C-alpha positions as CSV (number, residue, x, y, z in Angstrom):
1,X,0.0,0.0,0.0
2,X,1.2,3.5,-0.7
3,X,2.0,3.2,-4.4
4,X,1.7,7.0,-4.9
5,X,1.3,8.2,-1.3
6,X,3.4,7.3,1.7
7,X,0.9,8.5,4.3
8,X,0.1,5.0,5.7
9,X,3.8,4.2,5.8
10,X,4.6,7.4,7.6
11,X,1.8,7.0,10.2
12,X,2.9,3.4,10.8
13,X,6.5,4.5,11.2
14,X,5.5,7.1,13.8
15,X,3.2,4.6,15.6
16,X,5.7,1.9,16.0
17,X,8.9,4.0,16.4
18,X,10.5,2.7,13.1
19,X,14.2,3.1,12.7
20,X,13.9,4.0,9.0
21,X,11.1,4.7,6.6
22,X,11.0,5.0,2.8
23,X,8.3,7.1,1.2
24,X,7.5,7.9,-2.5
25,X,7.3,11.6,-1.7
26,X,10.7,11.8,-0.1
27,X,13.5,9.8,-1.9
28,X,16.5,9.2,0.4
29,X,19.7,11.1,-0.2
30,X,22.7,9.5,-2.0
31,X,24.5,7.0,0.3
32,X,21.3,6.1,2.2
33,X,22.4,2.4,2.3
34,X,25.5,3.2,4.3
35,X,23.6,5.6,6.6
36,X,20.9,3.0,7.3
37,X,23.4,0.3,8.1
38,X,25.3,2.6,10.4
39,X,22.1,3.5,12.2
40,X,21.1,-0.2,12.6
41,X,24.6,-1.1,13.8
42,X,24.5,1.7,16.4
43,X,21.1,0.5,17.6
44,X,22.4,-3.1,18.0
45,X,25.4,-1.7,19.9
46,X,23.0,-0.1,22.3
47,X,21.4,-3.5,22.9
48,X,18.3,-2.7,20.8
49,X,17.4,-6.2,19.4
50,X,14.7,-5.2,17.0
51,X,14.9,-2.8,14.0
52,X,11.8,-1.8,12.1
53,X,12.2,-0.5,8.6
54,X,9.0,0.6,6.8
55,X,8.9,0.6,2.9
56,X,6.0,2.2,1.1
57,X,5.0,0.4,-2.0
58,X,6.0,3.3,-4.3
59,X,9.3,4.1,-2.6
60,X,12.1,5.3,-4.9
61,X,15.6,6.6,-4.7
62,X,16.9,9.8,-6.3
63,X,17.4,8.0,-9.6
64,X,13.7,6.9,-9.6
65,X,14.8,3.3,-9.1
66,X,12.3,1.4,-6.9
67,X,13.2,0.6,-3.3
68,X,11.6,-2.7,-2.3
69,X,11.4,-4.6,0.9
70,X,13.4,-7.5,-0.7
71,X,16.1,-5.1,-1.6
72,X,16.3,-3.8,2.0
73,X,16.3,-7.3,3.3
74,X,19.2,-8.3,1.0
75,X,21.1,-5.2,2.0
76,X,20.7,-5.8,5.7
77,X,21.6,-9.5,5.4
78,X,24.7,-9.0,3.2
79,X,26.0,-5.8,4.9
80,X,25.2,-6.6,8.6
81,X,24.5,-10.3,8.7
82,X,21.3,-9.7,10.7
83,X,18.4,-12.2,10.7
84,X,15.9,-10.3,8.7
85,X,12.2,-10.9,8.0
86,X,9.8,-9.1,5.6
87,X,6.1,-8.6,6.5
88,X,3.8,-7.2,3.8
89,X,1.1,-5.1,5.4
90,X,-1.5,-6.0,2.7
91,X,-1.1,-9.6,3.6
92,X,-1.5,-9.1,7.4
93,X,-4.3,-6.7,7.3
94,X,-6.4,-8.8,4.9
95,X,-5.7,-12.1,6.7
96,X,-7.0,-13.8,9.8
97,X,-10.3,-15.1,10.9
98,X,-13.1,-12.5,11.5
99,X,-14.4,-12.1,15.0
100,X,-18.1,-12.1,15.9
101,X,-18.0,-8.3,16.0
102,X,-16.5,-8.3,12.5
103,X,-19.3,-10.5,11.2
104,X,-22.1,-8.5,12.8
105,X,-20.6,-5.2,11.6
106,X,-20.4,-6.5,8.1
107,X,-24.0,-7.7,8.2
108,X,-25.1,-4.3,9.5
109,X,-23.3,-2.6,6.7
110,X,-24.9,-4.9,4.1
111,X,-28.3,-4.1,5.5
112,X,-27.6,-0.3,5.3
113,X,-26.3,-0.7,1.8
114,X,-29.5,-2.4,0.6
115,X,-31.7,0.3,2.4
116,X,-29.7,3.0,0.6
117,X,-30.3,1.3,-2.7
118,X,-34.0,1.0,-2.1
């Protein structure tokens, strides 16, 4: 999500205290790879065990080349040797079993939609 707008990625980064965020509206400066690796290494030296990097779907660098989560993972693994996992928000937010509340809310919305059509 965020192919043309990084708002969701930005808000997510703020909400979870991400270490680094990539947005389509704000391509990172030249040498961002080295800067990010230094930041992650500093965090690890301060005993921070988890690093969160958020990549909006449309993130690009200054040469308009796409920045993908797989590219970031490969960079972190090869440069720092950290165990790295990628989670795609679209998969998480659309997955899971609906709760009773979810089912009832969906039914109510369906009823209201039919009433609006009538």
